[in-house]
C-alpha positions as CSV (number, residue, x, y, z in Angstrom):
1,M,0.0,0.1,-0.2
2,R,1.3,3.4,-1.0
3,D,1.4,6.5,1.3
4,Y,-0.4,8.9,-0.9
5,E,0.3,11.8,1.4
6,K,4.0,11.7,0.5
7,L,3.4,11.8,-3.3
8,S,3.9,14.9,-5.3
9,D,1.0,16.6,-7.2
10,N,2.6,15.4,-10.5
11,D,2.5,11.7,-9.2
12,L,-1.0,12.1,-7.9
13,T,-2.2,13.5,-11.2
14,G,-0.6,10.7,-13.1
15,L,-2.4,8.1,-10.9
16,L,-5.7,10.1,-11.2
17,K,-5.4,9.7,-15.0
18,K,-5.3,6.0,-14.5
19,G,-8.5,6.1,-12.4
20,N,-6.9,5.6,-9.0
21,I,-9.5,6.5,-6.4
22,A,-7.0,6.7,-3.5
23,A,-5.0,9.4,-5.6
24,F,-8.3,11.3,-6.1
25,E,-9.0,11.2,-2.4
26,E,-5.7,12.6,-1.6
27,I,-6.0,15.5,-3.9
28,Y,-9.5,16.1,-2.4
29,N,-8.1,15.9,1.1
30,R,-5.0,18.1,0.3
31,Y,-6.9,21.0,-1.5
32,W,-10.5,20.9,-0.4
33,S,-10.0,23.5,2.4
34,R,-7.8,25.9,0.2
35,L,-10.4,25.7,-2.7
36,Y,-13.3,26.3,-0.2
37,S,-11.5,29.4,1.3
38,A,-10.8,30.8,-2.2
39,A,-14.6,30.3,-3.2
40,Y,-15.9,31.7,0.1
41,K,-14.0,35.0,-0.3
42,R,-16.0,35.8,-3.4
43,V,-19.3,34.1,-2.7
44,K,-19.9,34.4,1.1
45,S,-22.2,31.3,1.3
46,R,-21.3,28.0,2.7
47,E,-23.9,26.0,0.8
48,V,-22.9,27.6,-2.6
49,C,-19.1,27.1,-1.7
50,Q,-19.7,23.6,-0.9
51,E,-21.7,23.0,-4.0
52,I,-19.0,24.7,-6.1
53,I,-16.2,22.5,-4.7
54,Q,-18.3,19.4,-5.0
55,D,-18.9,20.3,-8.6
56,L,-15.2,20.9,-9.3
57,F,-14.1,17.6,-7.7
58,T,-16.9,15.8,-9.6
59,S,-15.7,17.1,-12.9
60,L,-12.0,16.4,-11.9
61,W,-12.9,12.7,-11.3
62,L,-15.0,12.4,-14.4
63,S,-12.4,14.0,-16.8
64,G,-9.4,12.5,-14.9
65,K,-8.3,10.4,-17.9
66,E,-8.2,13.4,-20.2
67,L,-6.8,15.8,-17.7
68,Q,-4.3,18.3,-19.1
69,I,-2.4,20.2,-16.4
70,R,0.1,22.6,-17.9
71,A,1.5,24.1,-14.7
72,S,0.7,22.9,-11.1
73,L,-2.2,21.0,-9.8
74,E,-2.8,23.7,-7.1
75,G,-2.8,26.4,-9.8
76,Y,-5.2,24.3,-12.0
77,L,-7.7,23.7,-9.2
78,L,-7.6,27.3,-8.0
79,T,-8.3,28.5,-11.5
80,A,-11.1,26.1,-12.0
81,V,-12.7,27.3,-8.8
82,R,-12.2,30.9,-9.9
83,Y,-14.2,30.1,-13.1
84,K,-16.8,28.1,-11.2
85,V,-17.4,31.2,-8.9
86,F,-17.6,33.6,-11.8
87,N,-20.1,31.3,-13.6
88,H,-22.2,31.1,-10.4
89,I,-22.1,34.9,-9.9
90,E,-23.0,35.4,-13.6
91,K,-26.0,33.0,-13.2
92,E,-27.2,34.8,-10.0
93,L,-27.1,38.2,-11.7
94,V,-29.1,36.9,-14.6
95,R,-31.5,35.5,-11.9
96,R,-31.9,38.8,-10.1
97,N,-32.4,40.8,-13.2
98,Y,-35.1,38.3,-14.4
99,R,-36.8,38.4,-11.0
100,S,-36.6,42.3,-11.0
101,T,-38.4,42.5,-14.4
102,L,-41.2,40.2,-13.5
103,P,-43.2,42.9,-11.6
104,E,-42.6,45.3,-14.6
105,A,-43.7,42.6,-17.0
106,S,-46.9,41.8,-15.2
107,L,-47.9,45.5,-15.2
108,R,-47.3,45.7,-19.0
109,I,-49.6,42.7,-19.7
110,D,-52.6,43.7,-21.7
111,N,-55.8,42.8,-20.1
112,S,-58.0,45.2,-22.2
113,T,-60.1,42.3,-23.8
114,E,-60.8,40.6,-20.5
115,E,-61.6,44.0,-19.0
116,T,-63.9,45.0,-21.8
117,I,-65.7,41.7,-21.3
118,L,-66.1,42.1,-17.6
119,L,-67.2,45.7,-18.1
120,N,-69.9,44.6,-20.6
121,D,-71.1,41.9,-18.2
122,L,-71.2,44.3,-15.5
123,S,-73.2,46.8,-17.5
124,Q,-75.6,44.0,-18.5
125,Q,-76.1,43.1,-15.1
126,L,-76.5,46.7,-13.9
127,E,-79.4,47.1,-16.4
128,E,-81.0,44.0,-15.1
129,E,-80.8,45.4,-11.6
130,I,-82.3,48.7,-12.6
131,V,-85.3,46.7,-14.4
132,Q,-85.9,45.0,-11.1
133,L,-86.3,48.2,-9.1
134,P,-89.9,49.3,-8.0
135,E,-91.4,51.6,-10.6
136,K,-91.1,55.0,-8.8
137,C,-87.6,54.1,-7.6
138,R,-86.5,53.1,-11.1
139,Q,-88.0,56.2,-12.7
140,V,-86.0,58.5,-10.1
141,F,-82.8,56.5,-10.5
142,E,-82.9,56.9,-14.4
143,L,-83.6,60.5,-14.3
144,S,-80.7,61.1,-11.9
145,R,-78.0,58.8,-13.3
146,K,-78.9,58.5,-16.9
147,Q,-80.2,61.8,-17.7
148,Q,-78.1,63.6,-15.2
149,K,-80.8,65.6,-13.7
150,S,-80.6,67.2,-10.3
151,N,-82.7,66.2,-7.3
152,K,-84.6,69.4,-7.6
153,E,-85.3,68.9,-11.4
154,I,-86.6,65.3,-10.6
155,A,-88.8,66.5,-7.8
156,L,-90.3,69.3,-10.0
157,E,-90.8,66.8,-12.9
158,L,-92.4,64.0,-10.9
159,N,-94.2,66.3,-8.5
160,I,-92.6,64.9,-5.4
161,S,-90.4,66.4,-2.6
162,E,-86.6,66.5,-2.9
163,K,-86.3,64.4,0.3
164,T,-88.4,61.6,-1.6
165,V,-86.1,61.9,-4.6
166,E,-83.1,61.3,-2.1
167,N,-84.9,58.3,-0.5
168,H,-85.6,56.7,-3.8
169,I,-82.0,57.1,-5.0
170,T,-80.7,55.7,-1.7
171,K,-83.0,52.8,-1.9
172,A,-82.0,52.2,-5.6
173,L,-78.4,52.1,-4.8
174,R,-78.8,49.9,-1.8
175,L,-80.8,47.3,-3.8
176,M,-78.3,47.5,-6.8
177,R,-75.3,47.2,-4.6
178,A,-76.7,44.0,-3.0
179,G,-77.6,42.5,-6.5
180,L,-74.1,43.4,-7.9
181,K,-72.0,42.4,-4.9
182,D,-70.4,39.3,-6.5
183,S,-69.8,41.1,-9.8
184,I,-68.1,44.1,-8.2
185,A,-65.9,41.8,-6.0
186,S,-64.6,39.9,-9.1
187,L,-64.0,43.2,-10.9
188,F,-61.8,44.4,-7.9
189,L,-59.8,41.2,-8.1
190,L,-58.6,42.2,-11.4
């Protein structure tokens, strides 16, 4: 059995290319904490650093046979960590930018067709509620809201007091509000 702790980085790299798991474990044990520290300086998140280092060592093991290290193993690993950190930061920036544009995009969505349909439905329900009002109440309401007449004008035209006009309008609004309660609630949800 070999004492892998005494082997040089070049020897470990040569053994790694042959698929030697013990050489891989020695590289892992030798460089894990340095690589973690290098990643943590930039990312400041334990979980993300652990994920980056795990990903680095996974790719090191999977590409071990094709591994081309031109300088030192340590330099290669530190450079690889730096690139993985940069990739992580770049992906986070893209995610943040995407998340920040979501509220703006939702404001720009055109709901005009849906709003028009709902408004038409509401108008139709409103007309149905007006038709169901008592005769005198409906007459006062239509003069007030549709013909834009003042309470005084309505009172003179129908030969009733202004107070009676106010009572009819109040009653009409109360009855219509009760009849349109569900439609108004769904309109406010939009």
